[in-house]
mmCIF file of the N, C-alpha and C atoms, coordinates in Angstrom:
data_MODEL
# 
_entry.id   MODEL 
# 
loop_
_atom_site.group_PDB 
_atom_site.id 
_atom_site.type_symbol 
_atom_site.label_atom_id 
_atom_site.label_alt_id 
_atom_site.label_comp_id 
_atom_site.label_asym_id 
_atom_site.label_entity_id 
_atom_site.label_seq_id 
_atom_site.pdbx_PDB_ins_code 
_atom_site.Cartn_x 
_atom_site.Cartn_y 
_atom_site.Cartn_z 
_atom_site.occupancy 
_atom_site.B_iso_or_equiv 
_atom_site.pdbx_formal_charge 
_atom_site.auth_seq_id 
_atom_site.auth_comp_id 
_atom_site.auth_asym_id 
_atom_site.auth_atom_id 
_atom_site.pdbx_PDB_model_num 
ATOM 1   N N  . MET A 1 1  ? -6.699 29.981 -93.973 1.00 0.00 ? 1  MET A N  1 
ATOM 2   C CA . MET A 1 1  ? -7.088 32.100 -94.059 1.00 0.00 ? 1  MET A CA 1 
ATOM 3   C C  . MET A 1 1  ? -6.135 31.682 -94.916 1.00 0.00 ? 1  MET A C  1 
ATOM 4   N N  . GLN A 1 2  ? -5.844 33.170 -96.028 1.00 0.00 ? 2  GLN A N  1 
ATOM 5   C CA . GLN A 1 2  ? -4.859 33.371 -97.147 1.00 0.00 ? 2  GLN A CA 1 
ATOM 6   C C  . GLN A 1 2  ? -4.755 34.946 -96.175 1.00 0.00 ? 2  GLN A C  1 
ATOM 7   N N  . ILE A 1 3  ? -3.502 35.081 -96.079 1.00 0.00 ? 3  ILE A N  1 
ATOM 8   C CA . ILE A 1 3  ? -3.179 36.632 -95.878 1.00 0.00 ? 3  ILE A CA 1 
ATOM 9   C C  . ILE A 1 3  ? -2.356 36.677 -97.006 1.00 0.00 ? 3  ILE A C  1 
ATOM 10  N N  . ASP A 1 4  ? -2.749 38.445 -97.502 1.00 0.00 ? 4  ASP A N  1 
ATOM 11  C CA . ASP A 1 4  ? -1.627 38.692 -98.591 1.00 0.00 ? 4  ASP A CA 1 
ATOM 12  C C  . ASP A 1 4  ? -0.046 38.802 -98.288 1.00 0.00 ? 4  ASP A C  1 
ATOM 13  N N  . THR A 1 5  ? 0.590  38.373 -98.929 1.00 0.00 ? 5  THR A N  1 
ATOM 14  C CA . THR A 1 5  ? 2.101  38.702 -99.192 1.00 0.00 ? 5  THR A CA 1 
ATOM 15  C C  . THR A 1 5  ? 2.820  39.686 -98.438 1.00 0.00 ? 5  THR A C  1 
ATOM 16  N N  . ASN A 1 6  ? 2.025  40.747 -98.666 1.00 0.00 ? 6  ASN A N  1 
ATOM 17  C CA . ASN A 1 6  ? 2.042  42.559 -98.204 1.00 0.00 ? 6  ASN A CA 1 
ATOM 18  C C  . ASN A 1 6  ? 1.900  42.584 -97.432 1.00 0.00 ? 6  ASN A C  1 
ATOM 19  N N  . THR A 1 7  ? 1.590  41.841 -96.093 1.00 0.00 ? 7  THR A N  1 
ATOM 20  C CA . THR A 1 7  ? 0.700  42.223 -95.113 1.00 0.00 ? 7  THR A CA 1 
ATOM 21  C C  . THR A 1 7  ? 1.125  41.869 -93.854 1.00 0.00 ? 7  THR A C  1 
ATOM 22  N N  . GLY A 1 8  ? 1.679  42.850 -93.260 1.00 0.00 ? 8  GLY A N  1 
ATOM 23  C CA . GLY A 1 8  ? 2.572  42.357 -92.016 1.00 0.00 ? 8  GLY A CA 1 
ATOM 24  C C  . GLY A 1 8  ? 1.865  42.579 -90.612 1.00 0.00 ? 8  GLY A C  1 
ATOM 25  N N  . LEU A 1 9  ? 2.639  41.919 -89.814 1.00 0.00 ? 9  LEU A N  1 
ATOM 26  C CA . LEU A 1 9  ? 2.411  41.609 -88.123 1.00 0.00 ? 9  LEU A CA 1 
ATOM 27  C C  . LEU A 1 9  ? 3.047  42.665 -87.553 1.00 0.00 ? 9  LEU A C  1 
ATOM 28  N N  . VAL A 1 10 ? 2.381  43.490 -86.627 1.00 0.00 ? 10 VAL A N  1 
ATOM 29  C CA . VAL A 1 10 ? 2.803  44.712 -85.638 1.00 0.00 ? 10 VAL A CA 1 
ATOM 30  C C  . VAL A 1 10 ? 2.492  44.506 -84.359 1.00 0.00 ? 10 VAL A C  1 
ATOM 31  N N  . LEU A 1 11 ? 3.377  43.942 -83.649 1.00 0.00 ? 11 LEU A N  1 
ATOM 32  C CA . LEU A 1 11 ? 3.250  43.367 -81.965 1.00 0.00 ? 11 LEU A CA 1 
ATOM 33  C C  . LEU A 1 11 ? 4.014  44.960 -80.999 1.00 0.00 ? 11 LEU A C  1 
ATOM 34  N N  . GLU A 1 12 ? 2.987  45.610 -80.327 1.00 0.00 ? 12 GLU A N  1 
ATOM 35  C CA . GLU A 1 12 ? 3.471  46.382 -79.241 1.00 0.00 ? 12 GLU A CA 1 
ATOM 36  C C  . GLU A 1 12 ? 3.865  45.959 -78.178 1.00 0.00 ? 12 GLU A C  1 
ATOM 37  N N  . GLY A 1 13 ? 4.952  46.105 -77.397 1.00 0.00 ? 13 GLY A N  1 
ATOM 38  C CA . GLY A 1 13 ? 5.347  46.107 -75.897 1.00 0.00 ? 13 GLY A CA 1 
ATOM 39  C C  . GLY A 1 13 ? 3.823  46.568 -74.833 1.00 0.00 ? 13 GLY A C  1 
ATOM 40  N N  . GLY A 1 14 ? 4.345  46.101 -73.730 1.00 0.00 ? 14 GLY A N  1 
ATOM 41  C CA . GLY A 1 14 ? 3.500  46.336 -72.567 1.00 0.00 ? 14 GLY A CA 1 
ATOM 42  C C  . GLY A 1 14 ? 3.396  45.493 -71.644 1.00 0.00 ? 14 GLY A C  1 
ATOM 43  N N  . GLY A 1 15 ? 3.192  45.347 -70.655 1.00 0.00 ? 15 GLY A N  1 
ATOM 44  C CA . GLY A 1 15 ? 3.148  43.836 -69.511 1.00 0.00 ? 15 GLY A CA 1 
ATOM 45  C C  . GLY A 1 15 ? 1.860  43.181 -69.639 1.00 0.00 ? 15 GLY A C  1 
ATOM 46  N N  . MET A 1 16 ? 0.683  43.519 -69.793 1.00 0.00 ? 16 MET A N  1 
ATOM 47  C CA . MET A 1 16 ? -0.953 43.153 -70.096 1.00 0.00 ? 16 MET A CA 1 
ATOM 48  C C  . MET A 1 16 ? -1.340 43.116 -71.595 1.00 0.00 ? 16 MET A C  1 
ATOM 49  N N  . ARG A 1 17 ? -0.632 43.598 -72.532 1.00 0.00 ? 17 ARG A N  1 
ATOM 50  C CA . ARG A 1 17 ? -0.752 43.618 -73.495 1.00 0.00 ? 17 ARG A CA 1 
ATOM 51  C C  . ARG A 1 17 ? -0.304 42.722 -74.255 1.00 0.00 ? 17 ARG A C  1 
ATOM 52  N N  . GLY A 1 18 ? 0.950  42.225 -73.358 1.00 0.00 ? 18 GLY A N  1 
ATOM 53  C CA . GLY A 1 18 ? 1.749  41.228 -73.915 1.00 0.00 ? 18 GLY A CA 1 
ATOM 54  C C  . GLY A 1 18 ? 0.925  39.869 -73.572 1.00 0.00 ? 18 GLY A C  1 
ATOM 55  N N  . VAL A 1 19 ? 0.729  39.792 -72.510 1.00 0.00 ? 19 VAL A N  1 
ATOM 56  C CA . VAL A 1 19 ? -0.184 38.680 -72.139 1.00 0.00 ? 19 VAL A CA 1 
ATOM 57  C C  . VAL A 1 19 ? -1.755 38.535 -73.064 1.00 0.00 ? 19 VAL A C  1 
ATOM 58  N N  . PHE A 1 20 ? -1.966 39.602 -73.269 1.00 0.00 ? 20 PHE A N  1 
ATOM 59  C CA . PHE A 1 20 ? -3.028 39.875 -74.790 1.00 0.00 ? 20 PHE A CA 1 
ATOM 60  C C  . PHE A 1 20 ? -2.619 39.126 -75.875 1.00 0.00 ? 20 PHE A C  1 
ATOM 61  N N  . THR A 1 21 ? -1.675 39.540 -76.387 1.00 0.00 ? 21 THR A N  1 
ATOM 62  C CA . THR A 1 21 ? -1.257 39.324 -77.500 1.00 0.00 ? 21 THR A CA 1 
ATOM 63  C C  . THR A 1 21 ? -0.260 37.722 -77.950 1.00 0.00 ? 21 THR A C  1 
ATOM 64  N N  . SER A 1 22 ? -0.036 37.373 -76.358 1.00 0.00 ? 22 SER A N  1 
ATOM 65  C CA . SER A 1 22 ? 0.026  35.961 -76.326 1.00 0.00 ? 22 SER A CA 1 
ATOM 66  C C  . SER A 1 22 ? -0.894 35.042 -76.748 1.00 0.00 ? 22 SER A C  1 
ATOM 67  N N  . GLY A 1 23 ? -1.891 34.948 -76.014 1.00 0.00 ? 23 GLY A N  1 
ATOM 68  C CA . GLY A 1 23 ? -3.083 34.380 -76.663 1.00 0.00 ? 23 GLY A CA 1 
ATOM 69  C C  . GLY A 1 23 ? -3.533 34.697 -78.071 1.00 0.00 ? 23 GLY A C  1 
ATOM 70  N N  . VAL A 1 24 ? -3.552 35.335 -78.585 1.00 0.00 ? 24 VAL A N  1 
ATOM 71  C CA . VAL A 1 24 ? -4.192 35.731 -79.782 1.00 0.00 ? 24 VAL A CA 1 
ATOM 72  C C  . VAL A 1 24 ? -3.072 34.994 -81.055 1.00 0.00 ? 24 VAL A C  1 
ATOM 73  N N  . LEU A 1 25 ? -1.657 34.919 -80.645 1.00 0.00 ? 25 LEU A N  1 
ATOM 74  C CA . LEU A 1 25 ? -0.853 34.310 -81.195 1.00 0.00 ? 25 LEU A CA 1 
ATOM 75  C C  . LEU A 1 25 ? -0.781 33.258 -81.446 1.00 0.00 ? 25 LEU A C  1 
ATOM 76  N N  . ASP A 1 26 ? -1.099 32.641 -80.270 1.00 0.00 ? 26 ASP A N  1 
ATOM 77  C CA . ASP A 1 26 ? -1.365 31.196 -79.615 1.00 0.00 ? 26 ASP A CA 1 
ATOM 78  C C  . ASP A 1 26 ? -2.421 30.509 -80.412 1.00 0.00 ? 26 ASP A C  1 
ATOM 79  N N  . ALA A 1 27 ? -3.670 31.326 -80.617 1.00 0.00 ? 27 ALA A N  1 
ATOM 80  C CA . ALA A 1 27 ? -4.831 31.247 -81.678 1.00 0.00 ? 27 ALA A CA 1 
ATOM 81  C C  . ALA A 1 27 ? -4.347 31.020 -82.929 1.00 0.00 ? 27 ALA A C  1 
ATOM 82  N N  . PHE A 1 28 ? -3.676 32.081 -83.255 1.00 0.00 ? 28 PHE A N  1 
ATOM 83  C CA . PHE A 1 28 ? -2.761 32.610 -84.851 1.00 0.00 ? 28 PHE A CA 1 
ATOM 84  C C  . PHE A 1 28 ? -2.233 30.821 -85.201 1.00 0.00 ? 28 PHE A C  1 
ATOM 85  N N  . MET A 1 29 ? -1.523 30.820 -84.221 1.00 0.00 ? 29 MET A N  1 
ATOM 86  C CA . MET A 1 29 ? -0.628 29.350 -84.811 1.00 0.00 ? 29 MET A CA 1 
ATOM 87  C C  . MET A 1 29 ? -1.493 28.194 -84.884 1.00 0.00 ? 29 MET A C  1 
ATOM 88  N N  . LYS A 1 30 ? -2.832 28.034 -83.711 1.00 0.00 ? 30 LYS A N  1 
ATOM 89  C CA . LYS A 1 30 ? -3.675 26.969 -83.538 1.00 0.00 ? 30 LYS A CA 1 
ATOM 90  C C  . LYS A 1 30 ? -4.378 26.856 -84.825 1.00 0.00 ? 30 LYS A C  1 
ATOM 91  N N  . HIS A 1 31 ? -5.215 28.107 -85.707 1.00 0.00 ? 31 HIS A N  1 
ATOM 92  C CA . HIS A 1 31 ? -5.427 28.248 -86.799 1.00 0.00 ? 31 HIS A CA 1 
ATOM 93  C C  . HIS A 1 31 ? -4.575 28.221 -88.020 1.00 0.00 ? 31 HIS A C  1 
ATOM 94  N N  . GLU A 1 32 ? -3.034 28.194 -88.194 1.00 0.00 ? 32 GLU A N  1 
ATOM 95  C CA . GLU A 1 32 ? -2.200 28.235 -89.115 1.00 0.00 ? 32 GLU A CA 1 
ATOM 96  C C  . GLU A 1 32 ? -2.348 29.322 -89.819 1.00 0.00 ? 32 GLU A C  1 
ATOM 97  N N  . VAL A 1 33 ? -2.273 30.704 -89.011 1.00 0.00 ? 33 VAL A N  1 
ATOM 98  C CA . VAL A 1 33 ? -2.234 31.631 -90.067 1.00 0.00 ? 33 VAL A CA 1 
ATOM 99  C C  . VAL A 1 33 ? -0.942 32.659 -89.664 1.00 0.00 ? 33 VAL A C  1 
ATOM 100 N N  . TRP A 1 34 ? -0.487 32.645 -90.696 1.00 0.00 ? 34 TRP A N  1 
ATOM 101 C CA . TRP A 1 34 ? 0.940  32.974 -90.576 1.00 0.00 ? 34 TRP A CA 1 
ATOM 102 C C  . TRP A 1 34 ? 0.849  34.130 -91.462 1.00 0.00 ? 34 TRP A C  1 
ATOM 103 N N  . PHE A 1 35 ? 1.924  35.393 -90.913 1.00 0.00 ? 35 PHE A N  1 
ATOM 104 C CA . PHE A 1 35 ? 1.859  36.709 -91.519 1.00 0.00 ? 35 PHE A CA 1 
ATOM 105 C C  . PHE A 1 35 ? 3.594  36.450 -92.199 1.00 0.00 ? 35 PHE A C  1 
ATOM 106 N N  . ARG A 1 36 ? 3.874  36.961 -93.239 1.00 0.00 ? 36 ARG A N  1 
ATOM 107 C CA . ARG A 1 36 ? 5.233  37.009 -93.816 1.00 0.00 ? 36 ARG A CA 1 
ATOM 108 C C  . ARG A 1 36 ? 6.071  37.934 -93.017 1.00 0.00 ? 36 ARG A C  1 
ATOM 109 N N  . TYR A 1 37 ? 5.461  38.982 -92.900 1.00 0.00 ? 37 TYR A N  1 
ATOM 110 C CA . TYR A 1 37 ? 6.477  40.025 -91.856 1.00 0.00 ? 37 TYR A CA 1 
ATOM 111 C C  . TYR A 1 37 ? 6.143  40.183 -90.744 1.00 0.00 ? 37 TYR A C  1 
ATOM 112 N N  . VAL A 1 38 ? 6.949  40.345 -89.470 1.00 0.00 ? 38 VAL A N  1 
ATOM 113 C CA . VAL A 1 38 ? 6.612  40.536 -88.164 1.00 0.00 ? 38 VAL A CA 1 
ATOM 114 C C  . VAL A 1 38 ? 7.724  41.772 -87.342 1.00 0.00 ? 38 VAL A C  1 
ATOM 115 N N  . VAL A 1 39 ? 7.155  42.742 -87.307 1.00 0.00 ? 39 VAL A N  1 
ATOM 116 C CA . VAL A 1 39 ? 7.598  44.016 -86.338 1.00 0.00 ? 39 VAL A CA 1 
ATOM 117 C C  . VAL A 1 39 ? 7.180  43.999 -85.213 1.00 0.00 ? 39 VAL A C  1 
ATOM 118 N N  . ALA A 1 40 ? 7.939  43.854 -84.211 1.00 0.00 ? 40 ALA A N  1 
ATOM 119 C CA . ALA A 1 40 ? 7.735  43.773 -82.684 1.00 0.00 ? 40 ALA A CA 1 
ATOM 120 C C  . ALA A 1 40 ? 8.720  44.540 -81.639 1.00 0.00 ? 40 ALA A C  1 
ATOM 121 N N  . VAL A 1 41 ? 7.889  45.389 -80.344 1.00 0.00 ? 41 VAL A N  1 
ATOM 122 C CA . VAL A 1 41 ? 8.746  45.849 -79.542 1.00 0.00 ? 41 VAL A CA 1 
ATOM 123 C C  . VAL A 1 41 ? 8.450  45.449 -78.064 1.00 0.00 ? 41 VAL A C  1 
ATOM 124 N N  . SER A 1 42 ? 9.522  45.031 -77.318 1.00 0.00 ? 42 SER A N  1 
ATOM 125 C CA . SER A 1 42 ? 9.764  45.079 -76.108 1.00 0.00 ? 42 SER A CA 1 
ATOM 126 C C  . SER A 1 42 ? 8.600  43.647 -75.654 1.00 0.00 ? 42 SER A C  1 
ATOM 127 N N  . ALA A 1 43 ? 8.021  43.697 -75.332 1.00 0.00 ? 43 ALA A N  1 
ATOM 128 C CA . ALA A 1 43 ? 7.191  42.136 -75.080 1.00 0.00 ? 43 ALA A CA 1 
ATOM 129 C C  . ALA A 1 43 ? 6.690  41.671 -76.169 1.00 0.00 ? 43 ALA A C  1 
ATOM 130 N N  . GLY A 1 44 ? 5.951  42.148 -76.895 1.00 0.00 ? 44 GLY A N  1 
ATOM 131 C CA . GLY A 1 44 ? 5.856  42.271 -78.071 1.00 0.00 ? 44 GLY A CA 1 
ATOM 132 C C  . GLY A 1 44 ? 6.918  41.509 -78.696 1.00 0.00 ? 44 GLY A C  1 
ATOM 133 N N  . ALA A 1 45 ? 8.010  41.253 -78.609 1.00 0.00 ? 45 ALA A N  1 
ATOM 134 C CA . ALA A 1 45 ? 8.858  40.885 -79.605 1.00 0.00 ? 45 ALA A CA 1 
ATOM 135 C C  . ALA A 1 45 ? 9.601  39.800 -78.770 1.00 0.00 ? 45 ALA A C  1 
ATOM 136 N N  . CYS A 1 46 ? 9.013  39.586 -77.625 1.00 0.00 ? 46 CYS A N  1 
ATOM 137 C CA . CYS A 1 46 ? 9.531  38.104 -76.816 1.00 0.00 ? 46 CYS A CA 1 
ATOM 138 C C  . CYS A 1 46 ? 8.125  36.977 -77.298 1.00 0.00 ? 46 CYS A C  1 
ATOM 139 N N  . ASN A 1 47 ? 7.159  37.815 -77.649 1.00 0.00 ? 47 ASN A N  1 
ATOM 140 C CA . ASN A 1 47 ? 6.020  37.096 -78.301 1.00 0.00 ? 47 ASN A CA 1 
ATOM 141 C C  . ASN A 1 47 ? 6.427  36.770 -80.150 1.00 0.00 ? 47 ASN A C  1 
ATOM 142 N N  . GLY A 1 48 ? 6.534  37.849 -80.333 1.00 0.00 ? 48 GLY A N  1 
ATOM 143 C CA . GLY A 1 48 ? 6.780  37.522 -82.060 1.00 0.00 ? 48 GLY A CA 1 
ATOM 144 C C  . GLY A 1 48 ? 7.944  36.649 -82.183 1.00 0.00 ? 48 GLY A C  1 
ATOM 145 N N  . MET A 1 49 ? 8.985  36.029 -80.808 1.00 0.00 ? 49 MET A N  1 
ATOM 146 C CA . MET A 1 49 ? 10.089 35.370 -81.520 1.00 0.00 ? 49 MET A CA 1 
ATOM 147 C C  . MET A 1 49 ? 9.217  33.711 -81.337 1.00 0.00 ? 49 MET A C  1 
ATOM 148 N N  . SER A 1 50 ? 8.166  33.525 -80.483 1.00 0.00 ? 50 SER A N  1 
ATOM 149 C CA . SER A 1 50 ? 7.814  32.534 -80.489 1.00 0.00 ? 50 SER A CA 1 
ATOM 150 C C  . SER A 1 50 ? 6.867  32.133 -81.496 1.00 0.00 ? 50 SER A C  1 
ATOM 151 N N  . TYR A 1 51 ? 6.202  33.582 -82.263 1.00 0.00 ? 51 TYR A N  1 
ATOM 152 C CA . TYR A 1 51 ? 4.562  33.424 -83.116 1.00 0.00 ? 51 TYR A CA 1 
ATOM 153 C C  . TYR A 1 51 ? 6.154  32.859 -84.554 1.00 0.00 ? 51 TYR A C  1 
ATOM 154 N N  . ILE A 1 52 ? 7.167  33.484 -84.544 1.00 0.00 ? 52 ILE A N  1 
ATOM 155 C CA . ILE A 1 52 ? 8.170  33.395 -85.839 1.00 0.00 ? 52 ILE A CA 1 
ATOM 156 C C  . ILE A 1 52 ? 8.769  32.232 -86.251 1.00 0.00 ? 52 ILE A C  1 
ATOM 157 N N  . SER A 1 53 ? 9.136  31.278 -84.755 1.00 0.00 ? 53 SER A N  1 
ATOM 158 C CA . SER A 1 53 ? 9.506  29.712 -84.775 1.00 0.00 ? 53 SER A CA 1 
ATOM 159 C C  . SER A 1 53 ? 8.183  28.927 -84.286 1.00 0.00 ? 53 SER A C  1 
ATOM 160 N N  . ARG A 1 54 ? 7.591  29.621 -84.665 1.00 0.00 ? 54 ARG A N  1 
ATOM 161 C CA . ARG A 1 54 ? 6.154  28.585 -84.437 1.00 0.00 ? 54 ARG A CA 1 
ATOM 162 C C  . ARG A 1 54 ? 5.929  27.216 -83.349 1.00 0.00 ? 54 ARG A C  1 
ATOM 163 N N  . GLN A 1 55 ? 6.560  28.024 -81.750 1.00 0.00 ? 55 GLN A N  1 
ATOM 164 C CA . GLN A 1 55 ? 6.564  27.081 -80.969 1.00 0.00 ? 55 GLN A CA 1 
ATOM 165 C C  . GLN A 1 55 ? 5.185  27.984 -80.205 1.00 0.00 ? 55 GLN A C  1 
ATOM 166 N N  . PRO A 1 56 ? 3.762  27.527 -80.479 1.00 0.00 ? 56 PRO A N  1 
ATOM 167 C CA . PRO A 1 56 ? 2.920  27.727 -79.543 1.00 0.00 ? 56 PRO A CA 1 
ATOM 168 C C  . PRO A 1 56 ? 2.895  27.688 -78.137 1.00 0.00 ? 56 PRO A C  1 
ATOM 169 N N  . PRO A 1 57 ? 2.859  26.944 -77.567 1.00 0.00 ? 57 PRO A N  1 
ATOM 170 C CA . PRO A 1 57 ? 2.764  27.168 -76.011 1.00 0.00 ? 57 PRO A CA 1 
ATOM 171 C C  . PRO A 1 57 ? 4.031  27.914 -75.619 1.00 0.00 ? 57 PRO A C  1 
ATOM 172 N N  . ALA A 1 58 ? 4.610  28.323 -75.894 1.00 0.00 ? 58 ALA A N  1 
ATOM 173 C CA . ALA A 1 58 ? 6.123  29.418 -75.880 1.00 0.00 ? 58 ALA A CA 1 
ATOM 174 C C  . ALA A 1 58 ? 5.861  30.554 -75.443 1.00 0.00 ? 58 ALA A C  1 
ATOM 175 N N  . CYS A 1 59 ? 4.872  31.601 -76.245 1.00 0.00 ? 59 CYS A N  1 
ATOM 176 C CA . CYS A 1 59 ? 4.077  32.748 -75.990 1.00 0.00 ? 59 CYS A CA 1 
ATOM 177 C C  . CYS A 1 59 ? 3.661  32.915 -74.768 1.00 0.00 ? 59 CYS A C  1 
ATOM 178 N N  . ALA A 1 60 ? 2.357  31.615 -74.156 1.00 0.00 ? 60 ALA A N  1 
ATOM 179 C CA . ALA A 1 60 ? 1.697  32.096 -73.276 1.00 0.00 ? 60 ALA A CA 1 
ATOM 180 C C  . ALA A 1 60 ? 2.884  31.944 -71.920 1.00 0.00 ? 60 ALA A C  1 
ATOM 181 N N  . HIS A 1 61 ? 3.546  30.623 -72.167 1.00 0.00 ? 61 HIS A N  1 
ATOM 182 C CA . HIS A 1 61 ? 4.034  30.127 -70.835 1.00 0.00 ? 61 HIS A CA 1 
ATOM 183 C C  . HIS A 1 61 ? 5.584  31.390 -70.144 1.00 0.00 ? 61 HIS A C  1 
ATOM 184 N N  . LEU A 1 62 ? 5.628  32.359 -71.804 1.00 0.00 ? 62 LEU A N  1 
ATOM 185 C CA . LEU A 1 62 ? 6.948  33.422 -71.082 1.00 0.00 ? 62 LEU A CA 1 
ATOM 186 C C  . LEU A 1 62 ? 6.075  34.273 -70.570 1.00 0.00 ? 62 LEU A C  1 
ATOM 187 N N  . GLU A 1 63 ? 4.851  34.319 -70.748 1.00 0.00 ? 63 GLU A N  1 
ATOM 188 C CA . GLU A 1 63 ? 4.619  35.759 -70.367 1.00 0.00 ? 63 GLU A CA 1 
ATOM 189 C C  . GLU A 1 63 ? 3.717  35.538 -69.063 1.00 0.00 ? 63 GLU A C  1 
ATOM 190 N N  . HIS A 1 64 ? 3.293  34.160 -68.594 1.00 0.00 ? 64 HIS A N  1 
ATOM 191 C CA . HIS A 1 64 ? 2.906  33.802 -67.171 1.00 0.00 ? 64 HIS A CA 1 
ATOM 192 C C  . HIS A 1 64 ? 4.305  33.710 -66.277 1.00 0.00 ? 64 HIS A C  1 
ATOM 193 N N  . ARG A 1 65 ? 5.509  33.017 -66.734 1.00 0.00 ? 65 ARG A N  1 
ATOM 194 C CA . ARG A 1 65 ? 6.732  32.965 -66.247 1.00 0.00 ? 65 ARG A CA 1 
ATOM 195 C C  . ARG A 1 65 ? 6.884  34.614 -65.289 1.00 0.00 ? 65 ARG A C  1 
ATOM 196 N N  . LEU A 1 66 ? 7.136  35.799 -66.523 1.00 0.00 ? 66 LEU A N  1 
ATOM 197 C CA . LEU A 1 66 ? 6.944  36.657 -65.936 1.00 0.00 ? 66 LEU A CA 1 
ATOM 198 C C  . LEU A 1 66 ? 6.558  37.810 -65.446 1.00 0.00 ? 66 LEU A C  1 
ATOM 199 N N  . SER A 1 67 ? 5.342  37.363 -65.815 1.00 0.00 ? 67 SER A N  1 
ATOM 200 C CA . SER A 1 67 ? 4.459  38.627 -64.545 1.00 0.00 ? 67 SER A CA 1 
ATOM 201 C C  . SER A 1 67 ? 4.364  37.322 -63.223 1.00 0.00 ? 67 SER A C  1 
ATOM 202 N N  . ASP A 1 68 ? 4.889  36.438 -63.091 1.00 0.00 ? 68 ASP A N  1 
ATOM 203 C CA . ASP A 1 68 ? 5.018  36.020 -61.769 1.00 0.00 ? 68 ASP A CA 1 
ATOM 204 C C  . ASP A 1 68 ? 6.049  36.468 -61.199 1.00 0.00 ? 68 ASP A C  1 
ATOM 205 N N  . LYS A 1 69 ? 7.157  37.448 -61.553 1.00 0.00 ? 69 LYS A N  1 
ATOM 206 C CA . LYS A 1 69 ? 8.482  38.524 -60.987 1.00 0.00 ? 69 LYS A CA 1 
ATOM 207 C C  . LYS A 1 69 ? 7.518  39.681 -61.035 1.00 0.00 ? 69 LYS A C  1 
ATOM 208 N N  . ILE A 1 70 ? 6.779  39.928 -61.236 1.00 0.00 ? 70 ILE A N  1 
ATOM 209 C CA . ILE A 1 70 ? 6.254  41.579 -61.209 1.00 0.00 ? 70 ILE A CA 1 
ATOM 210 C C  . ILE A 1 70 ? 5.619  41.833 -59.879 1.00 0.00 ? 70 ILE A C  1 
# 
């Protein structure tokens, strides 16, 4: 899949939204969908770092560990 070089990805914060986002980013990485720019806040920033560093399992594992603490 080709992503326009001027297209970015915005990741929002929020507990449950972060869990959903981690799954979406894992799917993006599995299918090698990469955005040139990523902007993120709160839980989205944690997921964004996993996405930028191309570490697919890190997104979901981090969210599940954090959700256990709540």
